[in-house]
N, C-alpha and C positions, 0 to 999 in steps of 0.2 A: 620339779623337773619339767612338767609340761609348760609352765610359764617361761622357763629358760629356753626351751626349744622354739617356742613361738616368737620370742624376742630375736633370736638368731636369724629367723627367716625374713624379718623386716629389712635389715640392712641389705641382704641379698636382693630382695625385691627392688629396693631403691637403686641399688647398683645396676641391676638389669635395666630399669627404666632410664637411668642416666645414660647408659650405653646405647640404648635404643634412640634416645633423643639426639645424641651425638651422631649416630649413624644416619638418622633422618636429616639432620642439618648438612652433613657431608654429601649425602645423595642429592639434596636440593641444590647445593652449591655446584656440584658436578653437572647436574641437569641444566642449571642456569648458564654456566660457562659453555657447555656443549651447544645449547640452543643459540646463544649469542654467536658462537663460532660458525655454526651452520647457517644462521641467518645472514651473516656477513659473506659467506661463500656464494649465496644465491642472489644477493642484492647487487645492483650495479652502483658503483660509487658515484656520488653526486658532487664531490669536491676533493681537493687535496689539502692535507694539513702537514706542514713542514715544521718540525720542532727545531728551534734555534739551538745554537751551541757549537756549530761547526759550519764554516762557509761552504764546505763541499756538499752539505745537505741542500743548500739553496741552488748551487750549480746543478746538482743532480736533478732537483725538482724542476728547474727551468727546462731541462732537456726532456724530462718525463712529461711535463705539461704540454710539450709540442705534440706528443702522441695522443694527448687527450684534450683537444682544442676547445671543448665545450665546458670544461670543468673550472670553476673558480678556485683560487689558490689562497690559502691562509698561511702566513708565516708567523709563528709565535715566538716572539723575542729572539729574532735572528740577528744578523749583522746590521750595521747602521743602515738607515733608510736609503741613503745615496747608493751604497754598494748593492743592496738588494734590488733596488729599482734598475740599476745598470745591468745586473745579471739577467734579470727577466727580459729587459729590453733587448739585450744582445741576443737572446734566444728567440726573439720575435714574439714575445708574449705581450699582449696589450695591457696597459697599466690598469684598466678597469677590471681585469680579472684578478689582480693581485691585491690582497688585503694584508697589510703589515700591522701586527698587533704587538705592542711592547709592554703589556701589563704583567706578563709572567716573569717570575724571578727564578724558577726552577722547573723541573719536569712535572711535578704535581700541578703547579699553577699553569703550565702549558695547557693542560686539559681543563682545569676548573674555570679559568678565565674565559674560555671560548665555548664551553659545552652548551650553555643556554642560548647564546647567540646563534650557534649552528642549528640547534633544534628549532629556534624561532624562525629561522629561514627555511625550515622544512627539510633540512638535510638529515637523513637517517642512515647514510652510509658514505664512507669516504676512504681515501687512501691515506695511510699514516706513513710519512716519510721521516726516517731518522737513521742515524748510523747503526751499523750492525752490532757494534759493541754495546749500544744503548737500547737496543730493541726489546730485550727481555723486560727491563724496568718499564719502558714506555707501554709495552703490551699489557702488563699487569695493571698499571694505572688506568690505561684506556678501557680495559674490560670493566673496571669498577666505575669510573667516572662517566664514560660515554654509555656504558651498559645501563647505568641508572636512568638515563634519558632515552633509551631505546635506539641509540646510535651505534651502528656496527662499523667495523673498519677492516681494511685489508692492509697488513703491514708490508711496507716496501723498504728493504734495508739498503742503505748506502754503504758500500765497502769502505772500511776505515783502515784495515791493516793492524788494528789494535785488538788486544785480548778482551773478551767480554767482561763487563763490570762484575764486581763481586755480587753474589746472590744476596748478601746482607742489604745492599742498597735497594734491591728490588723489593725485599720483604719490608724494609723500613718505609719505603714510599707507598707500598701497597697498604700498609697500616694507616699511613697519613691520608690516603685516598678514602679509606673506610671512615676515618674520623671526619673528613670533610663531608662525606655522604650523610653521616648521622648528626653533625653539629654545624656544618657550614664553615668550619675552621680548618685551614690547610696546614698550619704549623710552620709556614714558610719563614716567618720572622724569627722563630726559635732556632731553626736549622740552618740559617744562612751562613753562620760561621763554620758549620761542620760540613756542608754540602758543597764544596767547591771542587 
């Protein structure tokens, strides 16, 4: 009888330890995201990052850049170079402020292709410009990818008139960002057919 009672206590003890570990991980994650968010609130942005995918983002960014004349602008896989250059030129933005980058093939790679370049240039805070319906997914990926390099951001949503994207897309790409963080692999070539 005594042996039986002793064996029953072990699984409970393991269960409690497992729950404590999960709670600790959740608390650390919550602390990290809170810290990154607060850090972003107090840091002055040093650049603008525009996520490609809709021309209205670049038009909005050009007008936004007029109010922030000292900030360099990165456009990740936006419209064709001629149109992008024209949009910024029409807004009076000098071409040496605008960096057009076409390596990204989706939202995850918008971040992963530029994060190290931005960090190497000493940028640790920026404005993130994308459509309002796309912001949740961009915010999650940005927290993971940029957060891993100590870069904070302030989201600036461009009105789109569209419904927000499904939560599943944000979760899927959040997982892809974590996979990139741990392996360096974005999964972009596997998901190209599905992410359109």
